[in-house]
KEMI-588590 format. One record per atom (N, C-alpha, C): x, y, z; residue in one letter. Coordinates in steps of 0.001 Angstrom, whole numbers, padded with zeros to 6 digits, always signed. Example, Ala and Ser with C-alpha at 12.3 -4.5 7.8 and 13.67 -1.06 7.14 Angstrom:
BEGIN
+013190-005690+007800A/+012300-004500+007800A/+013200-003300+007800A/+012850-002250+007080S/+013670-001060+007140S/+012900+000030+007870S/
This chain:
BEGIN
+015064+001991+017923M/+014896+001699+016488M/+013584+000924+016307M/+012750+001349+015351S/+011442+000721+015149S/+011609-000670+014558S/+010661-001531+014914R/+010680-002896+014414R/+009996-002937+013050R/+010453-003807+012163P/+009786-003937+010866P/+008326-004357+011054P/+007472-003890+010162K/+006080-004297+010148K/+005841-005185+008941K/+005347-006385+009198I/+005105-007363+008152I/+003626-007714+008152I/+002965-007555+007025S/+001563-007917+006917S/+001417-009172+006073S/+000566-010060+006531I/+000272-011303+005823I/-001194-011284+005433I/-001461-011374+004142I/-002834-011322+003634I/-003331-012762+003444I/-004213-013182+004301G/-004737-014540+004264G/-004295-015307+005487G/-005262-015751+006315A/-004941-016451+007563A/-005213-017937+007464A/-005119-018471+006251G/-005253-019922+006065G/-004008-020651+006539G/-003836-021886+006066N/-002710-022696+006547N/-001362-022052+006270N/-001156-021565+005044V/+000140-020975+004715V/+000317-019641+005422V/-000715-018813+005431G/-000601-017500+006073G/-000337-017607+007557G/-001073-018479+008236A/-000907-018629+009680A/+000467-019198+010015A/+000929-020155+009241N/+002244-020726+009512N/+003364-019735+009169N/+003129-018898+008171T/+004106-017833+007887T/+004205-016895+009079T/+003059-016517+009637A/+003059-015664+010831A/+003813-016336+011961A/+003621-017637+012125L/+004302-018376+013185L/+005820-018385+012978L/+006269-018662+011759F/+007713-018689+011498F/+008337-017312+011743F/+007685-016270+011251L/+008228-014918+011440L/+008266-014540+012904L/+007230-014961+013640F/+007144-014703+015070F/+008265-015433+015824F/+008439-016711+015539L/+009464-017496+016239L/+010881-016968+015960L/+011059-016381+014779K/+012362-015811+014421K/+012479-014354+014865K/+011424-013813+015488D/+011444-012453+016029D/+011815-011436+014946D/+011215-011612+013772L/+011627-010795+012631L/+010984-009403+012614L/+009876-009257+013313G/+009203-007961+013333G/+007814-008128+013892G/+007041-007058+013878D/+005646-007121+014316D/+004772-007460+013116D/+003826-008354+013346I/+003101-008991+012250I/+001614-008670+012328I/+001048-008335+011181V/-000391-008176+011041V/-000899-009340+010193V/-001813-010127+010741L/-002400-011264+010030L/-003823-010873+009649L/-004026-010624+008355Y/-005327-010135+007871Y/-006069-011246+007149Y/-007376-011279+007367D/-008244-012197+006622D/-009650-011613+006574D/-010367-011920+005509L/-011776-011490+005437L/-012560-012027+006624L/-012180-013211+007070K/-012762-013782+008291K/-011935-013246+009465K/-012321-012072+009925G/-011518-011391+010940G/-011330-012182+012215G/-012370-012885+012654D/-012233-013647+013888D/-011246-014799+013746D/-011201-015392+012560L/-010228-016457+012294L/-008813-015909+012448L/-008557-014752+011851A/-007230-014131+011949A/-006909-013761+013393A/-007894-013232+014106K/-007673-012845+015498K/-007384-014062+016367K/-008131-015148+016132G/-007906-016352+016918G/-006548-016959+016703G/-006123-017035+015443K/-004816-017612+015155K/-003699-016727+015685K/-003864-015413+015566A/-002864-014488+016096A/-002744-014627+017615A/-003874-014739+018286L/-003865-014874+019744L/-003190-016182+020165L/-003477-017243+019453D/-002859-018532+019740D/-001342-018439+019613D/-000868-017775+018551I/+000579-017592+018372I/+001160-016738+019483I/+000447-015664+019862M/+000967-014775+020894M/+001144-015481+022239M/+000373-016524+022490H/+000526-017257+023735H/+001862-017990+023831H/+002579-018023+022707L/+003918-018623+022680L/+005011-017675+023201L/+004714-016393+023259A/+005763-015392+023446A/+006651-015673+024650A/+006053-015831+025815S/+006864-016042+027012S/+007474-017445+027052S/+006806-018389+026398I/+007337-019751+026347I/+008565-019821+025453I/+008445-019187+024297W/+009537-019259+023304W/+010609-018215+023584W/+010190-017081+024135G/+011134-016021+024418G/+011321-015071+023248G/+010217-014610+022674T/+010283-013672+021557T/+009520-012408+021915T/+009901-011281+021308N/+009278-010000+021603N/+008403-009490+020473N/+008230-010293+019439S/+007355-009896+018338S/+005892-009873+018780S/+005098-009110+018068F/+003656-009099+018274F/+002968-009568+016988F/+001906-010351+017143V/+001065-010749+016021V/-000333-010227+016303V/-000865-009446+015368T/-002203-008871+015512T/-003100-009433+014413T/-004199-010062+014781G/-005163-010535+013812G/-006216-009492+013526G/-006677-009426+012291T/-007618-008377+011935T/-008445-008758+010713T/-009614-008151+010630G/-010437-008232+009432G/-010548-006879+008762G/-009733-005933+009203N/-009737-004563+008672N/-008482-004341+007838N/-008650-004214+006540I/-007503-004092+005647I/-006690-002823+005932I/-007295-001823+006567D/-006562-000599+006890D/-005394-000866+007841D/-005443-001988+008561D/-004411-002294+009541D/-003080-002672+008898D/-003056-002874+007576I/-001775-003184+006928I/-000994-001921+006595I/-001565-000762+006847A/-000924+000515+006500A/+000467+000622+007103A/+001408+001121+006298G/+002767+001344+006776G/+003617+000095+006864G/+003211-000963+006186S/+003997-002202+006225S/+005306-002050+005469S/+006338-002703+005991D/+007624-002785+005283D/+007614-003913+004260D/+006859-004962+004567L/+006798-006110+003674L/+005391-006711+003776L/+004820-007069+002629V/+003491-007681+002603V/+003584-009032+001892V/+003065-010051+002545V/+003048-011411+001990V/+001616-011749+001605V/+001408-012158+000351I/+000059-012479-000121I/-000100-013992-000219I/-000884-014552+000662T/-001188-015988+000605T/-002651-016240+000262T/-003473-015187+000251A/-004913-015329+000015A/-005188-015800-001397A/-006248-016558-001543G/-006663-017017-002861G/-007401-018328-002771G/-008051-018680-003839K/-008802-019931-003882K/-007865-021076-004249K/-008184-022255-003733R/-007483-023454-004123R/-008264-024151-005223R/-007535-024769-006128R/-008216-025453-007243R/-008934-026692-006748R/-010199-026817-007140T/-011001-027987-006812T/-011162-028870-008039T/-011730-030039-007826A/-011848-031012-008915A/-012674-030479-010081A/-013663-029632-009800D/-014537-029108-010848D/-014076-027763-011399D/-012887-027337-011007M/-012369-026025-011418M/-011240-026203-012433M/-011353-025504-013562T/-010283-025557-014560T/-009137-024649-014120T/-008003-024820-014791R/-006852-023963-014484R/-007184-022510-014787R/-007953-022292-015856D/-008347-020934-016208D/-009300-020336-015163D/-010156-021185-014591D/-011042-020711-013520D/-010226-020186-012345D/-009220-020966-011962L/-008363-020563-010843L/-007640-019270-011149L/-007141-019179-012376L/-006419-017991-012813L/-007315-016744-012720L/-008525-016877-013225S/-009448-015739-013237S/-009856-015329-011828S/-010231-016292-011010Q/-010720-015962-009661Q/-009616-015408-008785Q/-008434-016018-008822N/-007333-015493-008012N/-006806-014181-008563N/-006936-013996-009860G/-006555-012716-010444G/-007376-011578-009885G/-008673-011804-009713E/-009546-010788-009135E/-009153-010506-007680E/-008824-011570-006955I/-008431-011417-005545I/-007128-010635-005426I/-006155-011001-006227I/-004846-010321-006181I/-005004-008859-006559I/-005821-008571-007558T/-006016-007189-007988T/-006522-006315-006842T/-007502-006800-006108K/-008051-006048-004971K/-007017-005879-003856K/-006300-006963-003567I/-005303-006912-002492I/-004192-005917-002817I/-003667-006038-004017V/-002514-005193-004383V/-002916-003727-004500V/-004136-003472-004921D/-004614-002094-004942D/-004575-001510-003538D/-004972-002304-002544N/-004910-001849-001142N/-003473-001670-000672N/-002594-002577-001078I/-001166-002454-000701I/-000585-001164-001273I/-000904-000908-002549Q/-000362+000281-003207Q/-000812+001545-002508Q/-002044+001556-002028Q/-002567+002750-001355Q/-002066+002887+000085Q/-002006+001770+000806K/-001751+001832+002246K/-000290+001585+002619K/+000441+000859+001786S/+001848+000582+002082S/+002688+000748+000817S/+002749+001976+000301P/+003385+002211-000998P/+004896+002001-001014P/+005518+001875+000149N/+006959+001676+000190N/+007352+000253+000558N/+006397-000646+000501S/+006636-002023+000947S/+007247-002889-000150S/+007685-004069+000270F/+008039-005153-000642F/+006852-006110-000671F/+006619-006756-001808I/+005534-007708-001933I/+006108-009085-002243I/+005701-010076-001455V/+006063-011469-001724V/+004762-012224-001994V/+004642-012782-003190V/+003425-013464-003614V/+003566-014973-003422V/+002544-015577-002815V/+002514-017033-002616V/+001330-017646-003361V/+000303-016852-003624T/-000924-017316-004276T/-000650-017903-005658T/-001308-019025-005961N/-001139-019672-007274N/-002205-019213-008264N/-001901-019317-009583P/-000615-019689-010175P/+000415-018587-009939P/+001440-018935-009214L/+002309-017972-008539L/+002975-016966-009474L/+003583-017433-010543D/+004346-016532-011407D/+003431-015513-012088D/+002260-015981-012526A/+001299-015064-013140A/+000740-014079-012116A/+000508-014533-010896M/+000003-013637-009854M/+001059-012585-009459M/+002323-012988-009443A/+003401-012024-009164A/+003462-010966-010256A/+003302-011409-011495H/+003318-010460-012618H/+002149-009483-012496H/+000984-010015-012144L/-000181-009154-011958L/+000038-008165-010823L/+000649-008624-009740A/+000940-007750-008609A/+001861-006600-009022A/+002843-006903-009856L/+003741-005854-010346L/+002967-004836-011183L/+002101-005350-012048E/+001329-004474-012934E/+000398-003567-012137E/-000324-004112-011173I/-001304-003342-010411I/-000617-002337-009491I/+000463-002751-008847S/+001132-001891-007869S/+001915-000764-008509S/+002429-001022-009726N/+003333-000082-010380N/+004597+000150-009548N/+004941-000844-008716F/+006192-000796-007945F/+007375-001092-008873F/+008569-000784-008392E/+009770-001202-009102E/+009838-002736-009088E/+010289-003365-010164P/+010370-004834-010205P/+011174-005428-009062P/+012103-004679-008516S/+012936-005180-007420S/+012152-005375-006132S/+010939-004814-006059R/+010159-004877-004822R/+009000-005888-004888R/+008864-006594-006006V/+007777-007573-006172V/+008387-008900-006583V/+008078-009951-005828M/+008682-011258-006124M/+007762-012385-005658M/+008004-013568-006207G/+007256-014751-005817G/+008130-015698-005035G/+007483-016502-004176M/+008188-017353-003236M/+008752-018635-003844M/+008296-019077-005003S/+008394-020468-005454S/+009769-021112-005412S/+010799-020407-005854G/+012111-021043-006030G/+012719-021598-004766G/+012540-020883-003652V/+013083-021354-002381V/+012416-022678-001993V/+011103-022735-002171L/+010364-023960-001871L/+010781-025104-002767L/+010841-024870-004067D/+011167-025947-005009D/+012593-026460-004803D/+013534-025539-004530A/+014908-025960-004266A/+014998-026781-002985A/+014201-026404-001985G/+014163-027167-000737G/+013619-028558-000938G/+012602-028677-001780R/+012049-029990-002079R/+013063-030866-002792R/+013757-030300-003770L/+014777-031063-004485L/+015862-031535-003528L/+016292-030650-002630A/+017330-031009-001658A/+016886-032170-000776A/+015625-032152-000376H/+015116-033247+000457H/+015156-034582-000284H/+014706-034590-001535F/+014680-035836-002282F/+016092-036346-002553F/+017040-035428-002740I/+018437-035840-002903I/+018939-036451-001596I/+018574-035842-000492R/+019026-036319+000822R/+018469-037705+001135R/+017301-038005+000628E/+016752-039349+000792E/+017622-040392+000091E/+018247-039972-001010K/+019100-040888-001779K/+020503-040971-001216K/+020990-039858-000686H/+022382-039784-000218H/+022394-039039+001118H/+022426-039780+002191R/+022262-039191+003527R/+023498-038389+003957R/+023384-037086+003828V/+024414-036173+004313V/+023709-035026+005015V/+024465-034217+005739A/+023888-033060+006403A/+023276-032120+005370A/+022160-031504+005718T/+021445-030665+004768T/+022295-029511+004227T/+023193-028987+005089E/+023992-027842+004631E/+025005-028227+003547E/+025182-029518+003324N/+026103-029980+002285N/+025436-030143+000935N/+024133-029878+000860I/+023394-030037-000395I/+023007-028665-000926I/+023411-028375-002139L/+023079-027118-002804L/+022296-027444-004077L/+021090-026916-004190T/+020265-027234-005344T/+019813-025978-006072T/+019471-026134-007346T/+018987-025047-008163T/+017745-025504-008914T/+016672-024725-008783V/+015454-024969-009549V/+015031-023662-010199V/+014885-023663-011507L/+014527-022471-012250L/+013136-022621-012859L/+012627-021534-013424G/+011404-021609-014212G/+010137-021342-013430G/+009015-021729-014030G/+007714-021517-013424G/+007453-022490-012293G/+006533-022103-011419H/+006182-022937-010277H/+005084-023902-010699H/+005488-025097-011115G/+004542-026067-011613G/+005269-027170-012341G/+004539-027908-013153D/+005127-029054-013842D/+006239-028669-014799D/+006284-027401-015232S/+007315-026967-016188S/+008581-026458-015513S/+008632-026534-014165M/+009853-026070-013478M/+011066-026826-013963M/+012242-026236-013786V/+013473-026829-014317V/+014468-027068-013183V/+014406-028241-012541P/+015460-028588-011578P/+016779-028778-012348P/+017804-028021-011958V/+019052-027969-012735V/+020098-028859-012080V/+020244-030072-012587S/+021194-031001-011987S/+022630-030548-012203S/+022901-029805-013296S/+024271-029355-013557S/+024724-028294-012549S/+023756-027667-011858N/+024086-026678-010825N/+023572-027105-009461N/+023553-028415-009229S/+023190-028965-007927S/+024350-029815-007430S/+024684-029671-006145F/+025916-030258-005632F/+025717-030903-004271F/+026516-031902-003997I/+026592-032503-002667I/+028037-032370-002190I/+028244-031571-001178G/+029587-031342-000670G/+030538-030788-001719G/+030003-029957-002610G/+030808-029352-003653G/+031003-030223-004875G/+030539-031458-004817R/+030671-032359-005955R/+029401-032341-006781R/+029519-032276-008103P/+028317-032268-008951P/+027439-033480-008676P/+026158-033281-008777L/+025201-034330-008484L/+025435-035578-009324L/+025798-035367-010577K/+025980-036510-011493K/+027159-037386-011106K/+028039-036896-010245H/+029165-037701-009777H/+028796-038578-008578H/+027614-038396-008061I/+027206-039134-006857I/+025978-039997-007099I/+024976-039440-007794L/+023773-040209-008103L/+023816-040675-009545L/+023256-041832-009826D/+023230-042303-011204D/+022096-041612-011955D/+022110-041675-013286P/+021107-040936-014081P/+019667-041249-013690P/+019381-042504-013391G/+018026-042888-012995G/+017617-042228-011692G/+018530-042155-010738E/+018245-041516-009458E/+018022-040010-009633E/+018842-039392-010491I/+018690-037961-010751I/+017334-037667-011368I/+016926-038480-012333E/+015635-038287-012965E/+014493-038488-011971E/+014677-039422-011059E/+013648-039683-010055E/+013462-038496-009114E/+014563-037919-008633V/+014435-036790-007704V/+013889-035555-008421V/+014239-035405-009696I/+013712-034285-010469I/+012202-034417-010654I/+011754-035611-011004E/+010336-035820-011222E/+009535-035672-009925E/+010082-036145-008822R/+009384-035984-007531R/+009290-034518-007130R/+010320-033742-007464T/+010296-032311-007181T/+009172-031640-007952T/+009049-031968-009230R/+007988-031372-010057R/+006597-031735-009537R/+006455-032927-009012K/+005144-033418-008591K/+004922-033311-007076K/+005831-032658-006371A/+005796-032659-004906A/+004520-032042-004346A/+004080-030954-004933G/+002866-030317-004447G/+001664-031224-004566G/+001543-031871-005719G/+000440-032795-005939G/+000510-034014-005035G/+001719-034464-004748E/+001896-035630-003854E/+001360-035298-002460E/+001638-034092-001986I/+001169-033691-000661I/-000354-033584-000629I/-000924-033005-001671I/-002382-032892-001743I/-003029-034278-001745I/-002440-035195-002482Q/-002988-036544-002542Q/-002920-037241-001185Q/-001867-036972-000438L/-001686-037642+000853L/-002588-037077+001946L/-002754-035759+002001M/-003489-035193+003130M/-004686-034337+002755M/-004962-034243+001440G/-006168-033560+001028G/-006100-032059+000986G/-004956-031498+001262T/-004760-030057+001193T/-003332-029768+000781T/-003068-028561+000374S/-001739-028215-000124S/-000745-028015+001013S/+000527-027971+000669S/+001583-027826+001671S/+001477-026492+002381S/+001972-026449+003608M/+001863-025224+004407M/+003145-024874+005146M/+003865-025862+005658Y/+005043-025572+006486Y/+006227-025107+005642Y/+006542-025850+004591A/+007678-025470+003761A/+007477-024142+003047A/+006288-023870+002475P/+006080-022534+001881P/+006255-021413+002894P/+005769-021624+004121A/+005908-020597+005157A/+007374-020368+005495A/+008135-021441+005581A/+009565-021307+005867A/+010288-020590+004736A/+009857-020850+003504A/+010465-020186+002349A/+010225-018678+002402A/+009008-018281+002784V/+008720-016849+002931V/+009585-016221+004009V/+009721-016918+005150W/+010593-016396+006211W/+012008-016186+005703W/+012525-017142+004955K/+013904-017024+004435K/+014056-015759+003578K/+013080-015511+002723M/+013134-014327+001862M/+012978-013045+002675M/+012020-013049+003590A/+011770-011858+004398A/+012990-011470+005226A/+013628-012468+005823Q/+014807-012185+006635Q/+015941-011622+005790Q/+016136-012175+004592A/+017192-011672+003705A/+016992-010209+003371A/+015728-009814+003177I/+015430-008402+002832I/+015522-007504+004050I/+014821-007869+005103L/+014708-006984+006276L/+016012-006892+007062L/+016856-007932+006975H/+018145-007891+007653H/+019299-007524+006699H/+018943-007230+005447D/+019969-006860+004452D/+021092-007901+004398D/+020698-009155+004295E/+021672-010257+004381E/+022508-010442+003122E/+022041-009937+001991K/+022710-010178+000710K/+022784-011690+000428K/+021667-012360+000665T/+021579-013803+000460T/+021162-014098-000964T/+021772-015121-001551I/+021384-015573-002881I/+020333-016671-002727I/+019144-016401-003241L/+018024-017336-003157L/+017308-017400-004500L/+016737-018535-004844P/+015941-018616-006074P/+014547-018057-005818P/+014178-017023-006538C/+012866-016395-006362C/+012268-016105-007745C/+010943-016036-007788S/+010266-015669-009025S/+010336-014150-009160S/+011043-013692-010180V/+011244-012257-010382V/+011028-011898-011842V/+010908-010609-012077Y/+010630-010098-013414Y/+011923-010037-014226Y/+011953-010783-015319L/+013146-010829-016159L/+013052-009790-017269L/+014171-009142-017503Q/+014243-008086-018510Q/+015477-008302-019377Q/+015586-009495-019958G/+016714-009828-020819G/+017594-010927-020277G/+017512-011192-018983E/+018306-012263-018393E/+017862-013603-018965E/+018808-014479-019185Y/+018562-015795-019776Y/+017860-015674-021137Y/+018042-014500-021776K/+017418-014196-023075K/+015888-014261-022983K/+015361-013827-021851L/+013931-013810-021614L/+013524-012434-021087L/+012351-011968-021500S/+011874-010662-021074S/+010378-010693-020804S/+009928-009783-019958D/+008525-009579-019648D/+007864-010855-019126D/+008543-011507-018200V/+007999-012725-017605V/+008578-012915-016209V/+007753-013435-015293F/+008225-013819-013960F/+008610-015288-013969F/+009852-015576-013575L/+010333-016948-013444L/+011259-017031-012239L/+011391-018204-011702S/+012317-018408-010592S/+013750-018528-011122S/+014608-017650-010610V/+016032-017664-010927V/+016785-017220-009664V/+018086-017499-009572P/+018834-017051-008382P/+018954-015524-008369P/+018679-014942-007211V/+018790-013498-007062V/+019486-013168-005749V/+020072-011987-005701L/+020663-011471-004465L/+019627-010618-003775L/+019219-011020-002561L/+018213-010289-001798L/+018863-009479-000687L/+018470-008202-000611G/+018981-007311+000424G/+017966-006233+000724G/+018442-005148+001303K/+017527-004102+001798K/+016736-003387+000711K/+017177-003492-000548T/+016409-002882-001632T/+015621-003934-002416T/+015526-005135-001863G/+014803-006213-002518G/+015698-007023-003415G/+015285-007184-004673V/+016094-007931-005643V/+017213-007016-006115V/+018417-007258-005598E/+019539-006363-005894E/+020352-006823-007098E/+020218-008090-007440E/+020929-008606-008619E/+020251-009898-009054E/+020079-010048-010359I/+019621-011310-010931I/+020848-012046-011468I/+021037-013254-011002I/+022254-014004-011315I/+021991-014975-012461I/+022776-014864-013513E/+022650-015758-014667E/+023628-016910-014536E/+023104-018095-014445L/+023922-019298-014340L/+024256-019844-015730L/+025411-020451-015872P/+025692-021143-017132P/+024857-022429-017184P/+024040-022533-018214L/+023150-023683-018331L/+023513-024533-019546L/+023269-025821-019417E/+023392-026700-020580E/+022278-026361-021562E/+022479-026702-022833K/+021504-026356-023863K/+020113-026872-023548K/+020034-028114-023071K/+018726-028693-022782K/+018066-027985-021602K/+018870-027505-020657E/+018322-026791-019512E/+017776-025423-019930E/+018537-024728-020783L/+018085-023421-021276L/+016823-023571-022117L/+016772-024630-022916K/+015593-024888-023725K/+014382-025142-022841K/+014576-025915-021769A/+013478-026207-020839A/+013027-024935-020127A/+013975-024030-019815L/+013636-022780-019150L/+012782-021907-020069L/+013126-021876-021347H/+012350-021093-022297H/+010956-021689-022511H/+010874-022993-022484K/+009566-023640-022590K/+008698-023297-021376K/+009296-023311-020208S/+008601-022920-018985S/+008119-021476-019085S/+008959-020609-019611A/+008600-019208-019787A/+007400-019054-020707A/+007368-019859-021770D/+006230-019793-022691D/+004918-020131-021988D/+004973-021122-021101E/+003761-021525-020378E/+003304-020434-019409E/+004254-019795-018744V/+003903-018713-017829V/+003350-017513-018606V/+003966-017217-019751K/+003496-016093-020557K/+002075-016322-021056K/+001738-017574-021354E/+000385-017876-021792E/-000629-017556-020691E/-000272-017854-019455L/-001151-017517-018330L/-001311-015999-018180L/-000194-015282-018284T/-000269-013826-018104T/-001054-013184-019247T/-000989-013773-020432R/-001781-013229-021543R/-003268-013335-021251R/-003654-014418-020616K/-005071-014595-020263K/-005521-013603-019197K/-004575-013052-018455L/-004892-012006-017470L/-004884-010628-018102L/-004591-010568-019396N/-004515-009292-020128N/-003442-008368-019551N/-002325-008970-019135I/-001198-008181-018673I/-000381-007762-019892I/-000111-006486-019998N/+000639-005993-021173N/+002095-006377-021086N/
């Protein structure tokens, strides 16, 4: 039986760590592509030196030739510019939009049967652009954000209430940014609602830290997060390639769910061999639904600037 082929576009911190996570989990054979071909080759070779030490049979191939992604089962897009102090949000949107357009055009031509997982920011708008350019079914194009944001919320809750991680269940909806909606009414510790364990001030604190988590990491180390996003991609990839039927929060194209349409937002979905197999609608409090719609408006404004119909 052939092994899945996974291509990662971009060999920066997130791309290289994604390759490492997928390799350590022996999920398939990996192509790590970057315009800087030697960088991709060097990082791939470094990872491959782990094989006999770790005991995995996956292969990682570094390349500067985009043709090497042909026949991929799943493609992860991490390539893109990072926002600098002199760059506006619109600058980032425009420049990464051009990058995503070129990448997805290549994916559509060389791996027309693949799934696409977008990591590049602004994530929800880039996922929408990827769907538009690829003309893939919406079930095959998704963004990574929700898994990462839910993981961050779980960590901040665990700092307040020390329990095993598997006892914490969190939900974060909406766009990947300050407008995200951490849903305390659907977050639990050992099956108990969060509000029964943490006081209102503590809940507000963990929610605010979740919204600002990305910025906090940049402030501390001068670059964006890399390990948790890579782990989030692995979680999604494994659910699809192993047909796990796992429920995960992912940025997906909404077509009436939560009374929202024509927008990518993070919501719980069932992931399996056909990609997004079901979008799950949670019962939300009025203020949570209102916040979700506000988040949708912000994402839609970004997509309008990309001239996405």
